[in-house]
N, C-alpha and C positions, 0 to 999 in steps of 0.2 A: 522591466520584469519580463521574463520569458513566458510565453503561453505554452500550455501543455502540448498543443498540437505541433509545436516546434521542438519539443524535447523528445529525443529518441530514447535516451537512456537516463531516466531521472534518478540518478544515484547520488548526486551532490546535494548538500543541504539546501542550497539556493533553489535547486530544481524542485525538491520536495516542498519547500515553502510556496513556490509559485504555483505548483499544481494544486496544493491544498487550498490556497486562497482562491484560485479560479473555480475549483469544484464547489467550494463553500458558497461563493457568490451565485453560482448557477443552480445550486440545490439546497437552499437554506432550510427547507422544510424537512429534509431527510438526512442532512449531514451536520452533526454537532462536532465542534472543534474546541478542544481545550489545549492549553499550552502550559508547560513548566519550563522555566528559564534555567539553563545551566549556569554554573558559577561565572563563566566568562561572558554570559549574556546571550548565548545561542538558544533559540527555542526548540523544545522537544514537543512534538505534537501527538495528541491522542485524538484520533478521528473516529467517530462512531456513525454508522449508517443505521438510522432508526427513524420511524415515522414519528416525528416530534409532536404531532397533533393527536396521535393515538398510539402511544408506545405500547409494545407488547408487555405482558405481565411477567413472562418468564425470564430466566437469566440469559445473558448473552455469551458470545464467544469473542475472545481477544487474541490477536496475533501481534507479536512484537519482534523487533530486530535490535538486540542490544549491542552487537559487535560492529565496530566501525569498519573493520576490514572485510565485511561480507555484504557488499552493495546489492547483490542479486536478490536477496530476500526483500530489501527495500523496494526494488523495482517490481518484484512479483506481487507484493502487497498493494502497491499503487495501481498495478494493472487490474487486480481484482476489485479494489475500491472503485476504480473507474467503471468496471463492468456492472457493479451493483448500482451505480448512479446513472449511467448512461446507456447500458445495454451492450457496450462494446469495450474491448480491452484497449491497451495503449496503442495497438497497431490497427485498430479499427475493425477487428474481427468480432462478430456477435458472440455474446455470452451464452452459455448453456444453462446458467443458473436461473432459477425461477425467482426473479427479483421481487415480485409481489409477495410470494410465499415467504421469502426471507424477511421482508418488512413486517409482515403480519406475525411472524413467529418469534424472532429474537433479534436484539441488537448485535451488530457485528462491528467490533472495534479493532483499530490498527494503531500501533506505534511504529511507523515505518522506519524511523531512525532514532534509536534510543540514545545515541551518542554522536550527534552531529559535529560537535567540536573535535572529537576524536577522528572523525572521518576527514575533516578539513586538514588536520595535522598528520594524518596517517599516510603511509607510503603509497597507498592506492589512490589517493586523491589526484595525484598527477597522472595516474593510469586510466582513470575513468573519463576518457576524452572521447573515445569512439566506441561504438557497439562491438567492433571486431577485436578490441584489445582483450587479451586473455588476462583474467584476474585470479587471485588465489581464492578458492572456494572449496567445496567438498572435493572437487576434482579439478585441479588446476588446468587440465587440458580441455575442459568444457568451456566453450565460448560463453561470455556473460549473458547474451540474450537467451541462449538455450538454458543456462542455469536459472535465469529469472523465470522462464517458462515452467521449469520443474518446480520452482518455489510456488508459483501461481497455481499450478495444478494441485499441489498438496493442500493449499488453502481452499480451493474449490471443493476438493474431495471432503475436507473437514466440514465445510458449510453444508454440503449435501448430506453428510452423515447426520448432522444435527437436525436438518430438515426432516430426514427420514425418521429419526427418533421422535421428533415433535408430532409427526403424523401417525405414529404407531399407537 
């Protein structure tokens, strides 16, 4: 099984599984993982960052990626998940999110790939080989790493909005 520090672009279902398993093993007190099995046997993950010893009382926020042909959203979610757990994104850059405030305030959940079987069989599975491969997304000319960064930024901004609302 590949380790997350070796995965540059975790857009494939096997990469998602490996990263979630590694993060869950390293952060069992703050990462809850649930699975639903697709008809063909492929797991769909719901991962939640929450202080399991002292869960916040308020509602949480959930991000999901249902479309198999849009792997940048998956990578963006996994990057923010890693930030909330380790303090650094997929590329080792420090997070600007206040991780402790998030843990105190609300659970943050991700369904990083809502259709892993579709991604395996989809035309992009063959294209998600290198970070510099251009994939179909909101702008087909945007390189996938840049698109994933845009997705991660939207997730960070949403979390920060809810943090601000909690503090108001």
